[in-house]
C-alpha positions as CSV (number, residue, x, y, z in Angstrom):
1,M,-0.1,-0.1,0.1
2,K,1.1,3.6,-0.8
3,S,2.5,5.6,2.2
4,D,-0.2,8.7,1.4
5,Y,-3.0,6.2,2.0
6,L,-4.3,8.5,5.0
7,T,-4.9,11.3,2.5
8,S,-6.0,9.6,-0.5
9,K,-8.2,6.5,0.6
10,P,-11.8,6.7,1.9
11,A,-11.8,7.9,5.4
12,F,-13.4,5.0,7.3
13,Y,-11.0,2.4,5.2
14,A,-7.7,4.6,5.9
15,L,-8.6,5.0,9.4
16,F,-9.5,1.4,9.7
17,V,-6.2,-0.1,8.1
18,F,-4.2,2.2,10.1
19,S,-5.8,1.5,13.4
20,V,-5.9,-2.0,13.2
21,P,-2.2,-2.6,13.5
22,I,-2.1,-0.2,16.4
23,I,-4.8,-1.9,18.4
24,I,-3.1,-5.4,18.1
25,G,0.4,-3.8,18.9
26,N,-1.0,-2.0,22.0
27,L,-2.8,-5.2,23.0
28,F,0.3,-7.1,22.9
29,Q,2.1,-4.1,24.8
30,Q,-0.5,-4.3,27.3
31,L,0.1,-8.4,27.5
32,Y,3.4,-8.1,29.3
33,T,1.9,-6.1,32.2
34,M,-0.9,-8.6,32.6
35,V,1.6,-11.4,32.5
36,D,3.8,-9.9,35.4
37,S,0.6,-9.4,37.3
38,A,-0.9,-13.0,36.8
39,V,2.3,-14.8,36.9
40,V,3.5,-13.0,40.2
41,G,0.0,-13.3,41.5
42,R,-0.2,-16.9,40.9
43,F,3.6,-18.1,41.5
44,V,4.5,-15.7,44.4
45,G,1.2,-14.5,46.2
46,E,-1.2,-11.7,46.6
47,Q,1.3,-9.4,48.1
48,A,3.5,-9.7,45.3
49,L,0.6,-8.9,43.3
50,A,-0.3,-5.9,45.3
51,A,3.2,-4.8,45.0
52,V,3.3,-5.0,41.3
53,G,-0.1,-2.9,41.5
54,A,1.4,-0.5,43.6
55,S,4.2,0.0,41.1
56,Y,2.0,0.1,38.4
57,S,0.4,3.5,39.2
58,L,3.9,4.9,39.1
59,T,5.1,3.2,36.0
60,V,2.1,3.9,33.9
61,V,2.6,7.8,34.3
62,F,6.2,7.3,32.8
63,I,4.7,5.1,30.0
64,C,2.1,8.0,29.3
65,V,4.9,10.6,29.2
66,A,6.6,8.5,26.4
67,I,3.3,7.7,24.7
68,G,2.4,11.5,24.8
69,G,5.5,12.8,23.9
70,G,6.1,10.4,21.1
71,V,2.5,11.0,19.7
72,G,2.7,15.0,20.1
73,S,6.0,14.8,18.3
74,S,4.6,12.7,15.5
75,V,1.9,15.6,14.7
76,I,4.5,17.6,13.6
77,V,6.3,14.8,11.7
78,S,2.8,13.7,10.1
79,K,2.3,17.1,8.8
80,Y,5.8,17.5,7.2
81,F,5.1,14.1,5.8
82,G,1.9,15.1,4.1
83,A,3.3,18.2,2.6
84,R,6.2,16.0,1.6
85,N,8.7,18.4,3.1
86,F,11.2,15.5,4.0
87,S,14.4,17.6,4.8
88,A,12.0,19.3,7.6
89,M,10.6,16.0,8.5
90,K,13.9,14.3,9.3
91,T,15.2,17.3,11.3
92,A,11.8,17.0,13.6
93,V,12.7,13.4,13.8
94,S,16.1,13.9,14.8
95,T,15.1,16.7,17.2
96,A,12.4,14.4,19.0
97,F,14.9,11.5,19.3
98,L,17.7,13.3,21.3
99,T,15.1,15.4,23.5
100,F,13.2,12.2,24.6
101,L,16.6,10.4,25.2
102,G,17.7,13.1,27.4
103,I,14.4,13.3,29.3
104,S,14.3,9.6,29.9
105,V,17.8,9.3,31.2
106,F,16.9,12.3,33.8
107,L,13.5,10.7,34.8
108,G,15.0,7.3,35.3
109,A,17.5,8.6,37.6
110,V,14.9,10.5,39.6
111,G,12.7,7.6,39.8
112,I,15.4,5.5,41.5
113,V,16.2,8.2,44.0
114,I,12.5,9.0,44.9
115,N,10.8,5.6,44.5
116,R,10.5,5.0,48.3
117,P,9.2,8.3,49.4
118,L,6.4,8.1,46.5
119,L,5.5,4.5,47.6
120,V,5.3,5.8,50.9
121,L,3.3,8.9,49.9
122,L,0.8,6.8,48.3
123,K,0.3,4.8,51.3
124,T,1.5,1.6,49.9
125,P,0.7,-1.2,52.3
126,S,3.6,-2.3,54.4
127,D,3.4,-5.8,53.6
128,A,4.0,-5.0,49.9
129,L,6.3,-1.9,50.1
130,D,9.8,-3.9,49.8
131,M,8.7,-6.0,46.9
132,A,7.3,-2.7,45.1
133,L,10.7,-1.1,45.6
134,V,12.6,-3.8,44.0
135,Y,10.4,-3.9,41.0
136,L,10.4,-0.2,40.5
137,R,14.3,0.2,40.8
138,I,14.8,-2.2,38.2
139,Y,12.0,-0.9,36.0
140,F,13.5,2.6,36.2
141,L,16.7,1.2,34.9
142,G,15.2,0.4,31.6
143,L,13.1,3.5,31.3
144,P,15.5,5.1,28.3
145,F,14.3,1.8,26.3
146,L,10.7,2.3,27.1
147,F,10.6,5.9,26.0
148,M,12.7,5.4,22.8
149,Y,10.9,2.5,21.9
150,N,7.5,4.4,22.4
151,V,8.7,7.3,20.4
152,I,10.1,5.3,17.3
153,S,6.7,3.7,17.4
154,S,4.9,6.8,16.9
155,M,7.5,7.9,14.3
156,F,6.8,5.0,12.1
157,N,2.7,5.8,12.7
158,A,3.5,9.6,11.4
159,L,4.8,7.8,7.9
160,G,1.6,5.8,8.0
161,K,3.6,2.7,8.6
162,S,1.4,1.5,11.7
163,R,2.2,-2.4,10.7
164,I,6.0,-2.3,11.6
165,P,5.5,-1.4,15.2
166,L,3.1,-4.1,15.7
167,V,5.9,-6.8,14.3
168,F,8.1,-5.5,17.2
169,L,5.6,-5.4,20.0
170,I,4.6,-9.0,19.2
171,F,8.1,-9.8,19.4
172,S,8.8,-7.9,22.6
173,S,5.7,-9.3,24.4
174,V,6.3,-12.8,23.4
175,L,9.6,-12.4,24.6
176,N,8.4,-10.9,28.0
177,V,5.7,-13.7,28.5
178,A,8.4,-16.4,27.9
179,L,11.0,-14.4,30.3
180,D,8.2,-13.9,32.9
181,F,8.0,-17.6,33.3
182,V,11.5,-18.5,33.2
183,F,12.7,-16.0,35.8
184,V,9.5,-16.2,38.2
185,A,8.0,-19.6,37.7
186,V,11.2,-21.6,37.0
187,F,14.0,-19.8,38.7
188,K,11.9,-18.2,41.5
189,T,13.1,-14.6,41.4
190,G,9.9,-13.0,42.3
191,V,8.9,-9.6,41.4
192,A,12.5,-8.9,40.5
193,G,12.2,-11.5,37.6
194,A,9.1,-10.0,36.2
195,A,10.8,-6.8,36.3
196,W,13.9,-8.1,34.4
197,A,12.0,-9.7,31.9
198,T,10.1,-6.6,31.1
199,L,13.6,-4.4,30.8
200,I,15.5,-7.3,28.6
201,A,12.6,-7.6,26.1
202,Q,11.9,-3.6,25.6
203,G,15.6,-3.2,25.4
204,L,16.1,-5.7,22.3
205,S,13.2,-4.5,20.8
206,C,14.1,-0.9,21.0
207,V,17.4,-1.4,19.3
208,L,16.1,-3.5,16.7
209,S,13.1,-1.2,15.9
210,F,15.5,2.1,15.8
211,S,17.7,0.3,13.2
212,V,14.8,-0.7,11.1
213,F,13.2,3.0,11.6
214,M,16.6,4.6,10.5
215,S,16.7,2.5,7.3
216,T,13.1,3.5,6.5
217,L,13.6,7.3,7.1
218,G,16.9,7.2,4.5
219,K,14.5,6.0,1.7
220,F,13.0,9.5,1.7
221,K,15.2,11.9,-0.3
222,D,15.6,15.5,1.3
223,S,13.4,17.9,-0.4
224,G,13.6,21.3,-1.5
225,C,11.1,24.3,-0.1
226,V,7.6,22.8,-0.2
227,E,4.8,25.1,1.0
228,S,2.8,23.4,3.9
229,G,0.4,26.1,4.7
230,G,1.8,26.8,8.2
231,G,-0.6,24.9,10.7
232,V,0.8,22.9,13.7
233,A,4.1,23.5,12.6
234,G,3.8,27.0,11.7
235,G,6.8,29.6,12.0
236,V,9.3,26.7,10.9
237,S,10.8,27.4,7.3
238,C,10.0,24.8,5.1
239,G,12.8,23.1,3.2
240,G,16.6,23.9,3.8
241,K,19.1,21.4,5.0
242,F,18.7,18.6,7.7
243,R,19.9,19.6,11.0
244,F,20.4,16.9,13.9
245,F,18.8,19.6,16.5
246,D,16.6,22.6,15.7
247,G,15.2,24.6,18.5
248,R,12.4,26.0,16.5
249,E,11.2,22.5,15.8
250,L,11.4,21.7,19.3
251,A,9.2,24.6,20.3
252,S,6.5,23.5,18.0
253,M,6.7,19.9,19.3
254,A,6.3,21.2,23.0
255,K,3.3,23.0,21.9
256,I,1.6,19.7,20.7
257,A,3.8,17.1,23.0
258,I,2.9,18.8,26.3
259,P,-0.8,18.8,26.1
260,S,-0.5,15.4,24.8
261,I,1.5,13.9,27.6
262,L,-1.3,15.4,30.0
263,Q,-4.0,13.7,27.8
264,Q,-2.1,10.5,27.6
265,S,-1.4,10.6,31.4
266,T,-4.8,11.7,32.5
267,V,-6.0,8.2,33.3
268,S,-2.5,7.6,35.1
269,I,-2.1,10.3,36.9
270,G,-5.6,9.9,37.9
271,M,-4.8,6.4,39.0
272,M,-1.5,7.4,40.8
273,L,-3.4,10.2,43.1
274,V,-6.2,8.3,43.8
275,Q,-4.0,5.1,44.7
276,S,-3.6,6.1,48.3
277,V,-7.3,6.0,48.6
278,V,-7.4,2.6,47.3
279,N,-4.3,1.8,49.5
280,S,-6.1,2.7,52.5
281,F,-8.6,-0.2,52.1
282,G,-5.6,-2.7,52.6
283,S,-3.6,-5.1,50.4
284,E,-6.5,-7.6,49.5
285,A,-8.5,-4.7,48.0
286,L,-5.6,-3.4,46.2
287,A,-4.9,-6.6,44.6
288,G,-8.3,-6.6,43.4
289,Y,-8.0,-3.1,42.1
290,S,-4.8,-3.8,40.6
291,A,-6.5,-6.8,38.8
292,F,-9.3,-4.6,37.6
293,S,-6.7,-1.9,36.5
294,R,-4.8,-4.3,34.3
295,I,-8.0,-5.5,32.5
296,A,-9.3,-1.9,32.2
297,S,-5.9,-1.0,30.2
298,I,-6.3,-3.6,27.6
299,A,-10.2,-2.5,27.3
300,I,-9.3,0.9,26.3
301,V,-6.6,0.0,24.1
302,P,-9.0,0.3,20.9
303,M,-10.2,3.6,22.1
304,A,-6.3,5.0,22.4
305,A,-5.6,3.8,19.1
306,I,-8.5,5.6,17.5
307,N,-7.3,8.7,19.4
308,N,-3.7,8.5,18.0
309,S,-4.8,7.5,14.6
310,M,-7.2,10.3,14.5
311,S,-4.1,12.7,15.3
312,S,-1.9,11.4,12.3
313,Y,-4.8,11.4,10.1
314,T,-5.7,14.8,10.8
315,A,-2.0,16.3,10.5
316,Q,-1.3,14.5,7.3
317,N,-4.6,15.9,5.9
318,I,-4.0,19.2,7.0
319,G,-0.5,19.0,5.8
320,A,-1.8,17.8,2.3
321,G,-4.6,20.5,2.3
322,K,-7.4,18.5,2.5
323,P,-9.6,19.7,5.7
324,E,-12.8,18.2,4.2
325,R,-11.3,14.7,4.7
326,V,-10.8,15.4,8.7
327,V,-14.7,15.6,9.3
328,K,-15.2,12.6,7.2
329,G,-12.5,10.7,9.3
330,Y,-14.2,12.0,12.7
331,H,-17.6,10.5,11.7
332,A,-15.7,7.1,10.8
333,A,-14.0,7.2,14.1
334,N,-17.0,7.6,16.0
335,L,-18.5,4.3,14.3
336,M,-15.6,2.5,15.4
337,V,-15.9,3.6,18.9
338,A,-19.4,2.7,19.2
339,F,-18.6,-0.7,17.8
340,F,-15.7,-1.2,20.1
341,A,-17.8,-0.1,23.2
342,V,-20.6,-2.4,22.6
343,T,-18.0,-5.4,22.1
344,L,-16.5,-4.7,25.5
345,C,-19.6,-4.3,27.3
346,V,-20.9,-7.6,26.3
347,C,-17.6,-9.4,26.6
348,I,-17.0,-8.0,30.1
349,E,-20.7,-8.9,31.4
350,I,-20.1,-12.1,30.3
351,F,-16.3,-13.2,31.5
352,Y,-16.1,-10.6,34.6
353,R,-15.3,-13.5,36.7
354,P,-13.0,-15.5,34.7
355,L,-11.0,-12.3,33.9
356,I,-10.6,-11.3,37.6
357,S,-9.8,-14.8,38.7
358,L,-7.0,-14.8,36.2
359,F,-5.1,-12.7,38.3
360,I,-6.2,-13.5,41.9
361,G,-6.3,-17.3,41.7
362,A,-8.3,-19.9,43.6
363,G,-6.4,-18.8,46.8
364,G,-7.6,-15.4,46.5
365,S,-9.5,-13.7,49.2
366,E,-13.1,-12.7,48.8
367,T,-12.3,-9.0,49.3
368,A,-10.0,-8.9,46.6
369,L,-12.5,-10.9,44.0
370,R,-15.5,-8.6,45.0
371,T,-13.5,-5.5,44.5
372,G,-11.8,-6.5,41.1
373,Q,-15.4,-7.7,39.8
374,A,-17.2,-4.8,41.0
375,A,-15.2,-2.4,39.5
376,L,-14.8,-4.1,36.0
377,R,-18.4,-4.7,35.7
378,F,-19.5,-0.8,36.6
379,E,-16.7,0.5,34.0
380,G,-17.7,-1.8,31.4
381,F,-20.9,0.3,30.6
382,F,-19.1,3.4,29.9
383,Y,-16.3,2.8,27.4
384,C,-18.4,4.5,25.0
385,W,-17.3,8.0,26.7
386,I,-13.7,7.5,26.8
387,G,-13.9,6.5,23.0
388,F,-15.9,9.4,21.8
389,K,-13.7,11.7,24.0
390,M,-10.5,10.4,22.4
391,A,-11.6,10.6,19.0
392,C,-12.5,14.2,19.4
393,D,-9.2,14.8,21.3
394,G,-7.3,13.2,18.5
395,L,-8.9,15.5,16.1
396,L,-8.2,18.7,18.1
397,R,-4.7,17.4,18.5
398,G,-4.1,16.8,15.1
399,A,-5.2,20.2,14.3
400,G,-2.9,21.8,16.6
401,D,-6.1,23.2,18.8
402,M,-4.4,22.6,22.1
403,K,-5.9,25.0,24.7
404,V,-9.5,23.5,24.8
405,F,-7.9,19.9,24.7
406,T,-5.7,20.7,27.6
407,L,-8.5,22.3,29.5
408,A,-10.8,19.3,29.1
409,N,-8.3,16.7,29.9
410,I,-7.6,18.7,33.3
411,I,-10.9,18.9,34.3
412,N,-11.4,15.1,33.5
413,L,-8.4,14.4,36.2
414,S,-10.0,17.0,38.5
415,I,-13.2,15.1,38.7
416,R,-11.7,11.9,39.2
417,V,-9.3,12.9,41.9
418,V,-11.9,15.1,43.8
419,V,-14.6,12.5,43.7
420,S,-12.4,9.5,44.8
421,V,-10.7,11.4,47.6
422,V,-13.6,13.0,48.9
423,C,-16.2,10.2,48.4
424,A,-14.2,7.0,48.8
425,P,-13.1,7.3,52.4
426,R,-16.8,8.1,53.5
427,F,-18.9,5.8,51.1
428,G,-16.9,3.3,50.1
429,I,-14.3,2.1,47.7
430,E,-16.8,2.0,44.9
431,W,-16.5,5.8,44.2
432,V,-12.9,5.5,43.1
433,W,-14.0,3.8,39.9
434,Y,-17.7,5.7,40.1
435,S,-15.6,8.8,39.4
436,V,-14.2,7.4,36.1
437,P,-17.0,7.9,33.7
438,M,-18.1,11.2,35.3
439,G,-14.4,12.6,34.1
440,W,-14.9,10.9,30.5
441,F,-18.2,12.3,29.8
442,M,-17.1,16.0,30.9
443,N,-14.2,15.7,28.8
444,F,-16.0,14.8,25.9
445,V,-18.8,17.4,26.3
446,I,-15.8,20.1,26.4
447,S,-13.8,18.8,23.4
448,F,-16.9,18.0,21.4
449,A,-18.2,21.6,21.9
450,E,-14.7,22.8,20.6
451,Y,-15.1,20.7,17.8
452,K,-18.6,22.3,16.8
453,T,-17.3,26.0,16.7
454,G,-15.2,24.9,13.9
455,K,-12.3,27.0,15.7
456,W,-9.9,24.1,15.5
457,K,-9.9,24.6,11.5
458,K,-8.0,27.6,11.7
459,G,-4.8,25.6,12.4
460,I,-4.7,25.2,8.6
461,E,-4.3,28.8,8.0
462,R,-1.8,29.7,11.2
C-alpha cells in the first residue's frame, strides 16, 4: 500500500487500516503487564500482586509521558510528511529522538532516587512495600528503552507505517511472557524476575526497531522548499538542510507534545493520585483493584488507538491541504468507537468472573475478588465515553487546537481525583471507579463543543 493512503483513500478505510495494527500492537504491549501480574500473583502471592499493582500506578505515568510525547511529536512529523517536506521531517525526527533520550535518562535517575518516598506517600501497604521497591528500581533502569521504543513507534505511525511497530510489539511481548515464566516460575526470582523480563524484552525491541526506522527514514530523499501552509508547525521555514537538532522544531513539538502528555497521562495520573485512597483499604482490596486496572488497560486499547490514529490522520490531511477529509474521518472514528464499546461491554458482562480470577487465583481472598469484579462490571458500561472523547481529542490535537484540549483533560483528571478522595473514604471504595465515567463524560462534552465551533480549522491557516 502507498504511504499516502491516509490522505487519498476513503476515510473509514484509511482509519481502519491504520488503526488495526496499532490496536493489535497495543494489546501485545499491554500483555506483558498482564503477564507480570498474573505470573507474580499465582507463583509468588497476593502481596506480590499488590506490590506490582502499587508500582503500576507510578510506572504507567512514565509510560504515558513517553507515549504522549511521541504522539505529540509525530503530529509535526505527520504534517511535514503530508506536505512531502522530507528535510524538515528528518530534522523533526532527530530533534525528538535527542530530546526524549535526554528526558528518559533524567526521569530514570529521578525515579530511582525518589521511588521509596513516592510509595510511602501513596500509602502502599507495608507488606507490599519492599517488593514494590525492588520492582521499581529495575524498571527505572530500563526507562530509556521504554521511552525510545514508544517514540520510534509514534514516528513509524507518522509515516503511515503502523504495521512495522506491530511486529516489534509482538516480538517484545512474546519474549517478555517467556522470560516471565523462566525467571519467576522456574528460577523463583519473584517480582525482580518480572521486572528484569520487561527490561530485557523492551531493550532488545528498542534496538531492533531503531535500526529498521533509520533504514526506512533513509528512503525519503531530502526535499527542497515545499509550502505546507503553516498549521501546527507554523513558524518553521520549509525545506532547507537537515539538522540533528533544531530549537524551533522543539518549540513546535512542545506545543503539541506537552498537552498530549497530559492527555495520555490523565488516566494514569488519576490512578496514581487515587492510589492512596485504594491503598488505605488494605492489600486485599489493592490486589483486586490492581487486577481490574490491568483488564481496564486492555479494554481501552482500541479507544487509545483511535485517538492516536485521528491525530496522524488529521495532521497528514491538514499538511496535504485536505481539511474536508478530517470531518469525514471523525465520523468514521465515532462509528469505530461505538462498535468497540458495545463489544467490550458484552464481553465484560459475560466474562468478568474468570477475568478477575485469572489474576487473583483460586486462593485469592473474597475482598480481592469482590473489589475487582465490581469495578470491572461498572466501568464496562461506559467505555463509549472514553472512546468518543479520545476521537475528538485526537482531531483537536492533530489540528494543533490545544487550549481547549488541555482544559478538557485537566477537568477530567480533577473530577476523578476530587470524587475519589472526598467520597471513597466516606461512602466506600466503589467511588474510586464511579468517578471514572464522570471525568470521561465531561472531557467529551468540552472537546466536542470546541469541535462544533469549527475553531480547530484555523490551524490550517496559522
